[in-house]
C-alpha positions as CSV (number, residue, x, y, z in Angstrom):
1,M,138.7,-21.3,20.7
2,L,135.8,-23.7,20.6
3,I,135.4,-26.8,18.4
4,Y,132.0,-28.0,17.4
5,N,132.5,-31.7,16.8
6,V,130.0,-33.9,14.9
7,T,130.8,-37.6,14.9
8,V,128.9,-39.6,12.4
9,N,128.8,-43.4,11.8
10,I,127.4,-44.0,8.3
11,D,126.1,-47.2,6.8
12,D,128.3,-48.9,4.2
13,D,125.6,-48.8,1.4
14,V,125.4,-45.0,1.4
15,H,129.0,-44.3,2.5
16,E,130.4,-43.0,-0.8
17,D,127.3,-40.9,-1.5
18,W,127.4,-39.4,2.0
19,L,131.1,-38.6,1.9
20,A,130.7,-36.8,-1.5
21,W,127.6,-34.9,-0.2
22,M,129.3,-33.9,3.0
23,Q,132.4,-32.6,1.3
24,G,130.7,-31.0,-1.7
25,E,127.5,-29.7,-0.2
26,H,126.9,-30.0,3.6
27,I,130.2,-28.7,5.0
28,P,130.3,-25.8,2.5
29,E,126.7,-24.9,3.6
30,V,127.8,-24.8,7.2
31,M,130.8,-22.7,6.4
32,K,128.6,-20.2,4.4
33,C,127.0,-19.2,7.7
34,S,130.3,-17.3,8.3
35,L,130.3,-18.3,12.0
36,F,133.2,-20.8,11.9
37,E,136.9,-20.0,11.3
38,S,137.7,-23.3,9.7
39,N,136.8,-27.0,9.5
40,K,138.5,-30.4,9.2
41,M,137.1,-33.8,8.6
42,F,138.7,-37.0,10.1
43,K,138.1,-40.7,9.5
44,V,137.9,-42.6,12.8
45,L,140.2,-45.6,12.5
46,T,139.3,-47.4,15.7
47,D,135.8,-48.2,14.7
48,D,135.1,-51.7,13.3
49,E,131.5,-51.2,12.3
50,G,130.6,-49.1,9.3
51,H,132.4,-45.8,8.6
52,T,132.9,-43.2,11.3
53,Y,133.9,-39.6,10.7
54,S,134.6,-36.6,13.0
55,I,133.8,-33.2,11.4
56,Q,135.2,-30.4,13.4
57,Y,134.3,-26.7,13.1
58,R,136.4,-24.1,14.8
59,C,134.6,-21.2,16.4
60,D,136.0,-18.2,18.2
61,S,133.0,-17.5,20.5
62,Q,130.2,-19.1,22.4
63,N,127.9,-16.3,21.0
64,K,128.7,-17.4,17.4
65,L,128.1,-21.0,18.3
66,N,124.8,-20.2,19.9
67,R,123.8,-18.3,16.8
68,Y,124.6,-21.3,14.6
69,F,122.5,-23.6,16.8
70,E,119.6,-21.2,16.7
71,E,119.6,-20.0,13.1
72,Y,121.2,-22.6,11.0
73,A,121.7,-26.0,12.7
74,P,118.0,-27.1,12.7
75,K,117.6,-26.8,8.9
76,L,121.0,-28.3,8.1
77,Q,120.5,-31.2,10.5
78,E,117.1,-31.9,9.0
79,E,118.5,-32.0,5.5
80,H,121.0,-34.6,6.7
81,S,118.4,-36.6,8.5
82,N,116.0,-36.7,5.6
83,R,118.7,-37.6,3.1
84,Y,120.2,-40.5,5.2
85,K,117.2,-41.6,7.3
86,D,118.0,-44.7,9.3
87,K,121.5,-44.9,7.7
88,F,123.5,-43.1,10.3
89,V,124.1,-42.4,14.0
90,A,125.5,-39.0,15.0
91,F,126.4,-37.2,18.2
92,R,127.7,-33.8,18.8
93,T,130.1,-32.3,21.3
94,I,131.5,-28.9,22.0
95,L,135.2,-28.8,22.9
96,E,137.1,-26.0,24.4
97,E,140.8,-25.6,23.4
98,V,143.0,-25.7,26.5
99,S,146.4,-25.3,25.0
């Protein structure tokens, strides 16, 4: 199993809007791609600046993940960037489940 992890630090002045948009629109759009098994969102508690979240999408194959990156990710990431320009920092990691 692979986990596509997106960690986002969002500015305080757009935090509430961002959280509602992520839960109500963005994450459902990602899941509509039908390439991920499930998702979870976590609030990072060890960050003292702004609001940081980890959104994790579970995927059962590298092929599906590659397809997501090629066919869906650019548009979805652009929508996020346009909506919250200069109000966030994000980084992405791919994790492989070991046990």
